N, CA, C, O and the ligand as a Tripos MOL2 file, in Angstrom:
@<TRIPOS>MOLECULE
protein
  293   291    74     0     0
PROTEIN
NO_CHARGES

@<TRIPOS>ATOM
      1 N          86.5860  109.1870  133.7330 N.3       1 MET1
      2 CA         86.1300  109.3360  132.3580 C.3       1 MET1
      3 C          86.6980  110.6290  131.7880 C.2       1 MET1
      4 O          86.5880  111.6960  132.3920 O.2       1 MET1
      5 N          87.3110  110.5100  130.6100 N.am      2 GLY2
      6 CA         87.9540  111.6670  129.9960 C.3       2 GLY2
      7 C          87.0820  112.3200  128.9460 C.2       2 GLY2
      8 O          85.8740  112.0950  128.8720 O.2       2 GLY2
      9 N          87.7150  113.1140  128.1610 N.am      3 GLU3
     10 CA         87.0310  113.8290  127.0940 C.3       3 GLU3
     11 C          86.6200  112.8610  125.9800 C.2       3 GLU3
     12 O          87.4000  111.9980  125.5780 O.2       3 GLU3
     13 N          85.3890  113.0150  125.4880 N.am      4 ILE4
     14 CA         84.9410  112.1960  124.3610 C.3       4 ILE4
     15 C          85.3500  112.9020  123.0700 C.2       4 ILE4
     16 O          84.9820  114.0500  122.8220 O.2       4 ILE4
     17 N          86.1110  112.1900  122.2680 N.am      5 VAL5
     18 CA         86.6340  112.7250  121.0140 C.3       5 VAL5
     19 C          85.9570  112.0090  119.8570 C.2       5 VAL5
     20 O          85.7250  110.8010  119.9140 O.2       5 VAL5
     21 N          85.6420  112.7560  118.8130 N.am      6 ARG6
     22 CA         85.1040  112.1540  117.5900 C.3       6 ARG6
     23 C          86.1610  112.2930  116.5040 C.2       6 ARG6
     24 O          86.6390  113.3920  116.2230 O.2       6 ARG6
     25 N          86.5180  111.1730  115.9000 N.am      7 GLN7
     26 CA         87.5520  111.2070  114.8630 C.3       7 GLN7
     27 C          87.1660  110.3390  113.6820 C.2       7 GLN7
     28 O          86.5220  109.3010  113.8300 O.2       7 GLN7
     29 N          87.5780  110.7910  112.5020 N.am      8 GLU8
     30 CA         87.3760  110.0390  111.2600 C.3       8 GLU8
     31 C          88.6130  109.1950  110.9760 C.2       8 GLU8
     32 O          89.7470  109.6290  111.1800 O.2       8 GLU8
     33 N          88.3660  107.9870  110.5030 N.am      9 PHE9
     34 CA         89.4610  107.1180  110.0670 C.3       9 PHE9
     35 C          89.1720  106.6870  108.6340 C.2       9 PHE9
     36 O          88.0430  106.3290  108.3000 O.2       9 PHE9
     37 N          90.2020  106.7260  107.7910 N.am     10 ALA10
     38 CA         90.0990  106.1750  106.4370 C.3      10 ALA10
     39 C          90.4020  104.6860  106.5190 C.2      10 ALA10
     40 O          91.3380  104.2730  107.2030 O.2      10 ALA10
     41 N          89.6060  103.8820  105.8190 N.am     11 ILE11
     42 CA         89.7880  102.4260  105.8310 C.3      11 ILE11
     43 C          89.8470  101.9350  104.3920 C.2      11 ILE11
     44 O          88.9590  102.2220  103.5900 O.2      11 ILE11
     45 N          90.8930  101.1970  104.0760 N.am     12 ASP12
     46 CA         91.0360  100.5870  102.7560 C.3      12 ASP12
     47 C          90.7560   99.1000  102.8540 C.2      12 ASP12
     48 O          91.1270   98.4510  103.8310 O.2      12 ASP12
     49 N          90.0970   98.5640  101.8300 N.am     13 GLY13
     50 CA         89.9170   97.1170  101.7340 C.3      13 GLY13
     51 C          88.5070   96.6300  102.0150 C.2      13 GLY13
     52 O          88.2340   95.4360  101.8860 O.2      13 GLY13
     53 N          87.5930   97.5360  102.3990 N.am     14 MET14
     54 CA         86.2060   97.1030  102.6190 C.3      14 MET14
     55 C          85.4970   97.0180  101.2730 C.2      14 MET14
     56 O          85.5580   97.9460  100.4670 O.2      14 MET14
     57 N          84.8150   95.8820  101.0370 N.am     15 SER15
     58 CA         84.1560   95.7050   99.7430 C.3      15 SER15
     59 C          82.6730   95.3850   99.8460 C.2      15 SER15
     60 O          81.9770   95.3810   98.8310 O.2      15 SER15
     61 N          82.1810   95.1210  101.0320 N.am     16 CYS16
     62 CA         80.7620   94.7690  101.1650 C.3      16 CYS16
     63 C          80.3040   95.0530  102.5940 C.2      16 CYS16
     64 O          81.0880   95.4570  103.4530 O.2      16 CYS16
     65 N          78.9860   94.8250  102.8220 N.am     17 GLN17
     66 CA         78.4520   95.1010  104.1590 C.3      17 GLN17
     67 C          79.0030   94.1300  105.2030 C.2      17 GLN17
     68 O          78.9970   94.4270  106.3980 O.2      17 GLN17
     69 N          79.4810   92.9620  104.7460 N.am     18 GLY18
     70 CA         80.1290   92.0470  105.6850 C.3      18 GLY18
     71 C          81.4000   92.6620  106.2570 C.2      18 GLY18
     72 O          81.6920   92.5200  107.4440 O.2      18 GLY18
     73 N          82.1530   93.3460  105.3990 N.am     19 CYS19
     74 CA         83.3510   94.0530  105.8640 C.3      19 CYS19
     75 C          82.9650   95.1270  106.8760 C.2      19 CYS19
     76 O          83.6200   95.2940  107.9050 O.2      19 CYS19
     77 N          81.8910   95.8520  106.5670 N.am     20 VAL20
     78 CA         81.4250   96.9170  107.4680 C.3      20 VAL20
     79 C          81.0810   96.3210  108.8360 C.2      20 VAL20
     80 O          81.4290   96.8820  109.8750 O.2      20 VAL20
     81 N          80.3900   95.1720  108.8200 N.am     21 ARG21
     82 CA         80.0330   94.5310  110.0900 C.3      21 ARG21
     83 C          81.2760   94.0660  110.8350 C.2      21 ARG21
     84 O          81.3530   94.1600  112.0600 O.2      21 ARG21
     85 N          82.2610   93.5560  110.0700 N.am     22 GLY22
     86 CA         83.4900   93.1040  110.7000 C.3      22 GLY22
     87 C          84.2240   94.2290  111.4050 C.2      22 GLY22
     88 O          84.6780   94.0770  112.5390 O.2      22 GLY22
     89 N          84.3340   95.3610  110.7190 N.am     23 VAL23
     90 CA         85.0280   96.5100  111.3220 C.3      23 VAL23
     91 C          84.2190   97.0390  112.5060 C.2      23 VAL23
     92 O          84.7770   97.3670  113.5520 O.2      23 VAL23
     93 N          82.8980   97.1170  112.3280 N.am     24 THR24
     94 CA         82.0450   97.6240  113.4050 C.3      24 THR24
     95 C          82.1910   96.7560  114.6570 C.2      24 THR24
     96 O          82.3030   97.2660  115.7720 O.2      24 THR24
     97 N          82.1880   95.4300  114.4500 N.am     25 GLY25
     98 CA         82.3180   94.5220  115.5880 C.3      25 GLY25
     99 C          83.6700   94.6420  116.2610 C.2      25 GLY25
    100 O          83.7690   94.6230  117.4880 O.2      25 GLY25
    101 N          84.7290   94.7690  115.4380 N.am     26 ALA26
    102 CA         86.0810   94.8780  116.0030 C.3      26 ALA26
    103 C          86.2180   96.1500  116.8310 C.2      26 ALA26
    104 O          86.8090   96.1330  117.9110 O.2      26 ALA26
    105 N          85.6750   97.2440  116.3280 N.am     27 LEU27
    106 CA         85.7980   98.5110  117.0540 C.3      27 LEU27
    107 C          84.9430   98.5190  118.3130 C.2      27 LEU27
    108 O          85.2950   99.1490  119.3100 O.2      27 LEU27
    109 N          83.8170   97.8130  118.2600 N.am     28 GLY28
    110 CA         82.9360   97.7500  119.4200 C.3      28 GLY28
    111 C          83.5710   97.0460  120.6050 C.2      28 GLY28
    112 O          83.1380   97.2200  121.7440 O.2      28 GLY28
    113 N          84.6100   96.2430  120.3340 N.am     29 LYS29
    114 CA         85.2780   95.5200  121.4180 C.3      29 LYS29
    115 C          86.4200   96.3110  122.0330 C.2      29 LYS29
    116 O          87.0060   95.8790  123.0250 O.2      29 LYS29
    117 N          86.7470   97.4690  121.4580 N.am     30 VAL30
    118 CA         87.8630   98.2680  121.9880 C.3      30 VAL30
    119 C          87.3710   99.0650  123.1950 C.2      30 VAL30
    120 O          86.4450   99.8690  123.0880 O.2      30 VAL30
    121 N          87.9990   98.8310  124.3350 N.am     31 ALA31
    122 CA         87.5990   99.5460  125.5470 C.3      31 ALA31
    123 C          87.7850  101.0470  125.3460 C.2      31 ALA31
    124 O          88.8320  101.4950  124.8790 O.2      31 ALA31
    125 N          86.7620  101.8160  125.7030 N.am     32 GLY32
    126 CA         86.8400  103.2650  125.5800 C.3      32 GLY32
    127 C          86.1340  103.8060  124.3510 C.2      32 GLY32
    128 O          85.8790  105.0070  124.2540 O.2      32 GLY32
    129 N          85.8140  102.9120  123.3980 N.am     33 VAL33
    130 CA         85.0720  103.3460  122.2090 C.3      33 VAL33
    131 C          83.5990  103.4670  122.5800 C.2      33 VAL33
    132 O          83.0050  102.5380  123.1270 O.2      33 VAL33
    133 N          83.0200  104.6240  122.2760 N.am     34 LYS34
    134 CA         81.6390  104.9070  122.6750 C.3      34 LYS34
    135 C          80.6560  104.7010  121.5390 C.2      34 LYS34
    136 O          79.5370  104.2400  121.7670 O.2      34 LYS34
    137 N          81.0520  105.0330  120.3190 N.am     35 SER35
    138 CA         80.1640  104.8080  119.1840 C.3      35 SER35
    139 C          80.9840  104.6430  117.9180 C.2      35 SER35
    140 O          82.0910  105.1680  117.7940 O.2      35 SER35
    141 N          80.4130  103.9000  116.9840 N.am     36 VAL36
    142 CA         81.1010  103.5630  115.7350 C.3      36 VAL36
    143 C          80.1140  103.6970  114.5940 C.2      36 VAL36
    144 O          79.0000  103.1780  114.6620 O.2      36 VAL36
    145 N          80.5230  104.3960  113.5420 N.am     37 ASP37
    146 CA         79.7090  104.4870  112.3280 C.3      37 ASP37
    147 C          80.6320  104.1860  111.1520 C.2      37 ASP37
    148 O          81.3960  105.0480  110.7180 O.2      37 ASP37
    149 N          80.5600  102.9700  110.6450 N.am     38 VAL38
    150 CA         81.4240  102.5420  109.5490 C.3      38 VAL38
    151 C          80.6560  102.6840  108.2440 C.2      38 VAL38
    152 O          79.5080  102.2500  108.1440 O.2      38 VAL38
    153 N          81.2870  103.2890  107.2420 N.am     39 SER39
    154 CA         80.6240  103.5410  105.9660 C.3      39 SER39
    155 C          81.4280  102.9560  104.8100 C.2      39 SER39
    156 O          82.5920  103.2980  104.6070 O.2      39 SER39
    157 N          80.7850  102.0710  104.0610 N.am     40 LEU40
    158 CA         81.3990  101.5210  102.8490 C.3      40 LEU40
    159 C          81.5640  102.6290  101.8050 C.2      40 LEU40
    160 O          82.5880  102.7010  101.1260 O.2      40 LEU40
    161 N          80.5490  103.4930  101.6840 N.am     41 GLU41
    162 CA         80.5690  104.5540  100.6810 C.3      41 GLU41
    163 C          81.7050  105.5400  100.9180 C.2      41 GLU41
    164 O          82.3360  106.0080   99.9710 O.2      41 GLU41
    165 N          81.9620  105.8520  102.1800 N.am     42 ARG42
    166 CA         83.0210  106.8150  102.5170 C.3      42 ARG42
    167 C          84.3650  106.1310  102.7480 C.2      42 ARG42
    168 O          85.3630  106.8020  103.0080 O.2      42 ARG42
    169 N          84.3980  104.8130  102.6550 N.am     43 SER43
    170 CA         85.6310  104.0580  102.9440 C.3      43 SER43
    171 C          86.2450  104.5330  104.2530 C.2      43 SER43
    172 O          87.4340  104.8440  104.3300 O.2      43 SER43
    173 N          85.4160  104.5790  105.2600 N.am     44 GLY44
    174 CA         85.9300  105.0780  106.5250 C.3      44 GLY44
    175 C          84.9950  104.8220  107.6800 C.2      44 GLY44
    176 O          83.9590  104.1700  107.5520 O.2      44 GLY44
    177 N          85.3990  105.3600  108.8110 N.am     45 ALA45
    178 CA         84.6060  105.2140  110.0260 C.3      45 ALA45
    179 C          84.6820  106.4900  110.8430 C.2      45 ALA45
    180 O          85.7170  107.1530  110.9070 O.2      45 ALA45
    181 N          83.5650  106.8140  111.4610 N.am     46 THR46
    182 CA         83.5380  107.8710  112.4620 C.3      46 THR46
    183 C          83.4550  107.1790  113.8110 C.2      46 THR46
    184 O          82.5500  106.3810  114.0540 O.2      46 THR46
    185 N          84.4060  107.4870  114.6900 N.am     47 VAL47
    186 CA         84.4820  106.8080  115.9820 C.3      47 VAL47
    187 C          84.4940  107.8580  117.0880 C.2      47 VAL47
    188 O          85.2540  108.8250  117.0390 O.2      47 VAL47
    189 N          83.6470  107.6510  118.0760 N.am     48 GLU48
    190 CA         83.6800  108.4790  119.2800 C.3      48 GLU48
    191 C          84.3040  107.6500  120.3910 C.2      48 GLU48
    192 O          83.9040  106.5110  120.6350 O.2      48 GLU48
    193 N          85.2860  108.2360  121.0570 N.am     49 PHE49
    194 CA         85.9830  107.4630  122.0840 C.3      49 PHE49
    195 C          86.4200  108.3590  123.2250 C.2      49 PHE49
    196 O          86.5490  109.5760  123.0950 O.2      49 PHE49
    197 N          86.6410  107.6940  124.3520 N.am     50 ASP50
    198 CA         87.1130  108.3700  125.5590 C.3      50 ASP50
    199 C          88.6290  108.5290  125.4490 C.2      50 ASP50
    200 O          89.3730  107.5500  125.5190 O.2      50 ASP50
    201 N          89.0740  109.7640  125.2790 N.am     51 ALA51
    202 CA         90.4960  110.0200  125.0260 C.3      51 ALA51
    203 C          91.3760  109.6050  126.2030 C.2      51 ALA51
    204 O          92.5850  109.4360  126.0420 O.2      51 ALA51
    205 N          90.7830  109.4420  127.3780 N.am     52 ALA52
    206 CA         91.5680  109.0390  128.5450 C.3      52 ALA52
    207 C          91.8530  107.5410  128.5540 C.2      52 ALA52
    208 O          92.7710  107.0890  129.2380 O.2      52 ALA52
    209 N          91.0700  106.7640  127.7950 N.am     53 SER53
    210 CA         91.2430  105.3150  127.8790 C.3      53 SER53
    211 C          91.6320  104.6510  126.5660 C.2      53 SER53
    212 O          91.9790  103.4700  126.5630 O.2      53 SER53
    213 N          91.5850  105.3710  125.4550 N.am     54 VAL54
    214 CA         92.0050  104.7650  124.1870 C.3      54 VAL54
    215 C          92.6340  105.8260  123.2890 C.2      54 VAL54
    216 O          92.1720  106.9650  123.2280 O.2      54 VAL54
    217 N          93.6960  105.4270  122.5970 N.am     55 GLN55
    218 CA         94.3880  106.3080  121.6680 C.3      55 GLN55
    219 C          93.9850  105.9530  120.2330 C.2      55 GLN55
    220 O          93.6130  104.8120  119.9570 O.2      55 GLN55
    221 N          94.0600  106.9300  119.3180 N.am     56 PRO56
    222 CA         93.7540  106.6330  117.9120 C.3      56 PRO56
    223 C          94.5570  105.4570  117.3670 C.2      56 PRO56
    224 O          94.0490  104.6880  116.5500 O.2      56 PRO56
    225 N          95.7970  105.3090  117.8040 N.am     57 ALA57
    226 CA         96.6180  104.1950  117.2990 C.3      57 ALA57
    227 C          96.0060  102.8420  117.6500 C.2      57 ALA57
    228 O          96.1370  101.8890  116.8810 O.2      57 ALA57
    229 N          95.3460  102.7460  118.7880 N.am     58 ALA58
    230 CA         94.7120  101.4830  119.1780 C.3      58 ALA58
    231 C          93.4840  101.2180  118.3170 C.2      58 ALA58
    232 O          93.1540  100.0640  118.0440 O.2      58 ALA58
    233 N          92.8130  102.2690  117.8930 N.am     59 ILE59
    234 CA         91.6600  102.1100  117.0020 C.3      59 ILE59
    235 C          92.1340  101.6400  115.6320 C.2      59 ILE59
    236 O          91.5430  100.7380  115.0380 O.2      59 ILE59
    237 N          93.2080  102.2580  115.1330 N.am     60 VAL60
    238 CA         93.8100  101.8090  113.8750 C.3      60 VAL60
    239 C          94.2300  100.3420  113.9930 C.2      60 VAL60
    240 O          93.9810   99.5520  113.0820 O.2      60 VAL60
    241 N          94.8590   99.9790  115.1000 N.am     61 ALA61
    242 CA         95.3420   98.6040  115.2820 C.3      61 ALA61
    243 C          94.1940   97.6070  115.2670 C.2      61 ALA61
    244 O          94.3410   96.5040  114.7390 O.2      61 ALA61
    245 N          93.0590   97.9760  115.8370 N.am     62 ALA62
    246 CA         91.9050   97.0720  115.8530 C.3      62 ALA62
    247 C          91.3710   96.8570  114.4440 C.2      62 ALA62
    248 O          90.9580   95.7510  114.0960 O.2      62 ALA62
    249 N          91.3780   97.9100  113.6320 N.am     63 ILE63
    250 CA         90.9080   97.7860  112.2460 C.3      63 ILE63
    251 C          91.8740   96.9160  111.4440 C.2      63 ILE63
    252 O          91.4570   96.0700  110.6530 O.2      63 ILE63
    253 N          93.1730   97.1390  111.6630 N.am     64 VAL64
    254 CA         94.1840   96.3320  110.9710 C.3      64 VAL64
    255 C          94.0670   94.8630  111.3770 C.2      64 VAL64
    256 O          94.1860   93.9720  110.5360 O.2      64 VAL64
    257 N          93.8350   94.6140  112.6640 N.am     65 ALA65
    258 CA         93.6910   93.2350  113.1510 C.3      65 ALA65
    259 C          92.4780   92.5440  112.5180 C.2      65 ALA65
    260 O          92.4550   91.3210  112.3800 O.2      65 ALA65
    261 N          91.4750   93.3390  112.1370 N.am     66 ALA66
    262 CA         90.2900   92.7810  111.4710 C.3      66 ALA66
    263 C          90.5430   92.5220  109.9910 C.2      66 ALA66
    264 O          89.7000   91.9420  109.3070 O.2      66 ALA66
    265 N          91.7090   92.9560  109.4920 N.am     67 GLY67
    266 CA         92.0730   92.6260  108.1190 C.3      67 GLY67
    267 C          92.0470   93.7640  107.1200 C.2      67 GLY67
    268 O          92.0330   93.5350  105.9100 O.2      67 GLY67
    269 N          92.0410   95.0060  107.6270 N.am     68 PHE68
    270 CA         91.9500   96.1640  106.7290 C.3      68 PHE68
    271 C          93.0820   97.1470  107.0090 C.2      68 PHE68
    272 O          93.7460   97.0820  108.0440 O.2      68 PHE68
    273 N          93.2830   98.0510  106.0700 N.am     69 GLU69
    274 CA         94.2410   99.1350  106.2780 C.3      69 GLU69
    275 C          93.4760  100.3390  106.8240 C.2      69 GLU69
    276 O          92.3440  100.5990  106.4180 O.2      69 GLU69
    277 N          94.0980  101.0670  107.7420 N.am     70 ALA70
    278 CA         93.4130  102.2240  108.3180 C.3      70 ALA70
    279 C          94.4040  103.2890  108.7220 C.2      70 ALA70
    280 O          95.5710  103.0120  109.0000 O.2      70 ALA70
    281 N          93.9120  104.5140  108.7480 N.am     71 ARG71
    282 CA         94.7070  105.6430  109.2370 C.3      71 ARG71
    283 C          93.7360  106.7550  109.6590 C.2      71 ARG71
    284 O          92.6270  106.8540  109.1330 O.2      71 ARG71
    285 N          94.1610  107.5810  110.6050 N.am     72 PRO72
    286 CA         93.3220  108.7350  110.9650 C.3      72 PRO72
    287 C          93.1620  109.6620  109.7600 C.2      72 PRO72
    288 O          94.1060  109.8350  108.9880 O.2      72 PRO72
    289 N          91.9960  110.2540  109.5910 N.am     73 ARG73
    290 CA         91.7340  111.1320  108.4480 C.3      73 ARG73
    291 C          91.6400  112.5750  108.9180 C.2      73 ARG73
    292 O          91.4230  113.4760  108.1070 O.2      73 ARG73
    293 CU         83.2200   92.3390  102.6070 Cu       74 CU74
@<TRIPOS>BOND
     1     1     2 1
     2     2     3 1
     3     3     4 2
     4     3     5 am
     5     5     6 1
     6     6     7 1
     7     7     8 2
     8     7     9 am
     9     9    10 1
    10    10    11 1
    11    11    12 2
    12    11    13 am
    13    13    14 1
    14    14    15 1
    15    15    16 2
    16    15    17 am
    17    17    18 1
    18    18    19 1
    19    19    20 2
    20    19    21 am
    21    21    22 1
    22    22    23 1
    23    23    24 2
    24    23    25 am
    25    25    26 1
    26    26    27 1
    27    27    28 2
    28    27    29 am
    29    29    30 1
    30    30    31 1
    31    31    32 2
    32    31    33 am
    33    33    34 1
    34    34    35 1
    35    35    36 2
    36    35    37 am
    37    37    38 1
    38    38    39 1
    39    39    40 2
    40    39    41 am
    41    41    42 1
    42    42    43 1
    43    43    44 2
    44    43    45 am
    45    45    46 1
    46    46    47 1
    47    47    48 2
    48    47    49 am
    49    49    50 1
    50    50    51 1
    51    51    52 2
    52    51    53 am
    53    53    54 1
    54    54    55 1
    55    55    56 2
    56    55    57 am
    57    57    58 1
    58    58    59 1
    59    59    60 2
    60    59    61 am
    61    61    62 1
    62    62    63 1
    63    63    64 2
    64    63    65 am
    65    65    66 1
    66    66    67 1
    67    67    68 2
    68    67    69 am
    69    69    70 1
    70    70    71 1
    71    71    72 2
    72    71    73 am
    73    73    74 1
    74    74    75 1
    75    75    76 2
    76    75    77 am
    77    77    78 1
    78    78    79 1
    79    79    80 2
    80    79    81 am
    81    81    82 1
    82    82    83 1
    83    83    84 2
    84    83    85 am
    85    85    86 1
    86    86    87 1
    87    87    88 2
    88    87    89 am
    89    89    90 1
    90    90    91 1
    91    91    92 2
    92    91    93 am
    93    93    94 1
    94    94    95 1
    95    95    96 2
    96    95    97 am
    97    97    98 1
    98    98    99 1
    99    99   100 2
   100    99   101 am
   101   101   102 1
   102   102   103 1
   103   103   104 2
   104   103   105 am
   105   105   106 1
   106   106   107 1
   107   107   108 2
   108   107   109 am
   109   109   110 1
   110   110   111 1
   111   111   112 2
   112   111   113 am
   113   113   114 1
   114   114   115 1
   115   115   116 2
   116   115   117 am
   117   117   118 1
   118   118   119 1
   119   119   120 2
   120   119   121 am
   121   121   122 1
   122   122   123 1
   123   123   124 2
   124   123   125 am
   125   125   126 1
   126   126   127 1
   127   127   128 2
   128   127   129 am
   129   129   130 1
   130   130   131 1
   131   131   132 2
   132   131   133 am
   133   133   134 1
   134   134   135 1
   135   135   136 2
   136   135   137 am
   137   137   138 1
   138   138   139 1
   139   139   140 2
   140   139   141 am
   141   141   142 1
   142   142   143 1
   143   143   144 2
   144   143   145 am
   145   145   146 1
   146   146   147 1
   147   147   148 2
   148   147   149 am
   149   149   150 1
   150   150   151 1
   151   151   152 2
   152   151   153 am
   153   153   154 1
   154   154   155 1
   155   155   156 2
   156   155   157 am
   157   157   158 1
   158   158   159 1
   159   159   160 2
   160   159   161 am
   161   161   162 1
   162   162   163 1
   163   163   164 2
   164   163   165 am
   165   165   166 1
   166   166   167 1
   167   167   168 2
   168   167   169 am
   169   169   170 1
   170   170   171 1
   171   171   172 2
   172   171   173 am
   173   173   174 1
   174   174   175 1
   175   175   176 2
   176   175   177 am
   177   177   178 1
   178   178   179 1
   179   179   180 2
   180   179   181 am
   181   181   182 1
   182   182   183 1
   183   183   184 2
   184   183   185 am
   185   185   186 1
   186   186   187 1
   187   187   188 2
   188   187   189 am
   189   189   190 1
   190   190   191 1
   191   191   192 2
   192   191   193 am
   193   193   194 1
   194   194   195 1
   195   195   196 2
   196   195   197 am
   197   197   198 1
   198   198   199 1
   199   199   200 2
   200   199   201 am
   201   201   202 1
   202   202   203 1
   203   203   204 2
   204   203   205 am
   205   205   206 1
   206   206   207 1
   207   207   208 2
   208   207   209 am
   209   209   210 1
   210   210   211 1
   211   211   212 2
   212   211   213 am
   213   213   214 1
   214   214   215 1
   215   215   216 2
   216   215   217 am
   217   217   218 1
   218   218   219 1
   219   219   220 2
   220   219   221 am
   221   221   222 1
   222   222   223 1
   223   223   224 2
   224   223   225 am
   225   225   226 1
   226   226   227 1
   227   227   228 2
   228   227   229 am
   229   229   230 1
   230   230   231 1
   231   231   232 2
   232   231   233 am
   233   233   234 1
   234   234   235 1
   235   235   236 2
   236   235   237 am
   237   237   238 1
   238   238   239 1
   239   239   240 2
   240   239   241 am
   241   241   242 1
   242   242   243 1
   243   243   244 2
   244   243   245 am
   245   245   246 1
   246   246   247 1
   247   247   248 2
   248   247   249 am
   249   249   250 1
   250   250   251 1
   251   251   252 2
   252   251   253 am
   253   253   254 1
   254   254   255 1
   255   255   256 2
   256   255   257 am
   257   257   258 1
   258   258   259 1
   259   259   260 2
   260   259   261 am
   261   261   262 1
   262   262   263 1
   263   263   264 2
   264   263   265 am
   265   265   266 1
   266   266   267 1
   267   267   268 2
   268   267   269 am
   269   269   270 1
   270   270   271 1
   271   271   272 2
   272   271   273 am
   273   273   274 1
   274   274   275 1
   275   275   276 2
   276   275   277 am
   277   277   278 1
   278   278   279 1
   279   279   280 2
   280   279   281 am
   281   281   282 1
   282   282   283 1
   283   283   284 2
   284   283   285 am
   285   285   286 1
   286   286   287 1
   287   287   288 2
   288   287   289 am
   289   289   290 1
   290   290   291 1
   291   291   292 2
@<TRIPOS>SUBSTRUCTURE
     1 MET1         2 RESIDUE 1 A MET
     2 GLY2         6 RESIDUE 1 A GLY
     3 GLU3        10 RESIDUE 1 A GLU
     4 ILE4        14 RESIDUE 1 A ILE
     5 VAL5        18 RESIDUE 1 A VAL
     6 ARG6        22 RESIDUE 1 A ARG
     7 GLN7        26 RESIDUE 1 A GLN
     8 GLU8        30 RESIDUE 1 A GLU
     9 PHE9        34 RESIDUE 1 A PHE
    10 ALA10       38 RESIDUE 1 A ALA
    11 ILE11       42 RESIDUE 1 A ILE
    12 ASP12       46 RESIDUE 1 A ASP
    13 GLY13       50 RESIDUE 1 A GLY
    14 MET14       54 RESIDUE 1 A MET
    15 SER15       58 RESIDUE 1 A SER
    16 CYS16       62 RESIDUE 1 A CYS
    17 GLN17       66 RESIDUE 1 A GLN
    18 GLY18       70 RESIDUE 1 A GLY
    19 CYS19       74 RESIDUE 1 A CYS
    20 VAL20       78 RESIDUE 1 A VAL
    21 ARG21       82 RESIDUE 1 A ARG
    22 GLY22       86 RESIDUE 1 A GLY
    23 VAL23       90 RESIDUE 1 A VAL
    24 THR24       94 RESIDUE 1 A THR
    25 GLY25       98 RESIDUE 1 A GLY
    26 ALA26      102 RESIDUE 1 A ALA
    27 LEU27      106 RESIDUE 1 A LEU
    28 GLY28      110 RESIDUE 1 A GLY
    29 LYS29      114 RESIDUE 1 A LYS
    30 VAL30      118 RESIDUE 1 A VAL
    31 ALA31      122 RESIDUE 1 A ALA
    32 GLY32      126 RESIDUE 1 A GLY
    33 VAL33      130 RESIDUE 1 A VAL
    34 LYS34      134 RESIDUE 1 A LYS
    35 SER35      138 RESIDUE 1 A SER
    36 VAL36      142 RESIDUE 1 A VAL
    37 ASP37      146 RESIDUE 1 A ASP
    38 VAL38      150 RESIDUE 1 A VAL
    39 SER39      154 RESIDUE 1 A SER
    40 LEU40      158 RESIDUE 1 A LEU
    41 GLU41      162 RESIDUE 1 A GLU
    42 ARG42      166 RESIDUE 1 A ARG
    43 SER43      170 RESIDUE 1 A SER
    44 GLY44      174 RESIDUE 1 A GLY
    45 ALA45      178 RESIDUE 1 A ALA
    46 THR46      182 RESIDUE 1 A THR
    47 VAL47      186 RESIDUE 1 A VAL
    48 GLU48      190 RESIDUE 1 A GLU
    49 PHE49      194 RESIDUE 1 A PHE
    50 ASP50      198 RESIDUE 1 A ASP
    51 ALA51      202 RESIDUE 1 A ALA
    52 ALA52      206 RESIDUE 1 A ALA
    53 SER53      210 RESIDUE 1 A SER
    54 VAL54      214 RESIDUE 1 A VAL
    55 GLN55      218 RESIDUE 1 A GLN
    56 PRO56      222 RESIDUE 1 A PRO
    57 ALA57      226 RESIDUE 1 A ALA
    58 ALA58      230 RESIDUE 1 A ALA
    59 ILE59      234 RESIDUE 1 A ILE
    60 VAL60      238 RESIDUE 1 A VAL
    61 ALA61      242 RESIDUE 1 A ALA
    62 ALA62      246 RESIDUE 1 A ALA
    63 ILE63      250 RESIDUE 1 A ILE
    64 VAL64      254 RESIDUE 1 A VAL
    65 ALA65      258 RESIDUE 1 A ALA
    66 ALA66      262 RESIDUE 1 A ALA
    67 GLY67      266 RESIDUE 1 A GLY
    68 PHE68      270 RESIDUE 1 A PHE
    69 GLU69      274 RESIDUE 1 A GLU
    70 ALA70      278 RESIDUE 1 A ALA
    71 ARG71      282 RESIDUE 1 A ARG
    72 PRO72      286 RESIDUE 1 A PRO
    73 ARG73      290 RESIDUE 1 A ARG
    74 CU74       293 GROUP 0 **** ****
């Protein structure tokens, strides 16, 4: 188990709580992600993850695969 990192990601394209649930569910399936807080108001997500097992690019990719644009903030 590596260092737990907390990082903000900007997400474009979320318009309702269904989108928030979609992103939350997608991130919850990424191995190494410890916690997810997706906010419609902030158009983003705060993600805590194990830096030894997941890279920020994989978190971005999971959000994109769910149908949204994302980038580290
Ligand atoms: Cu929606």
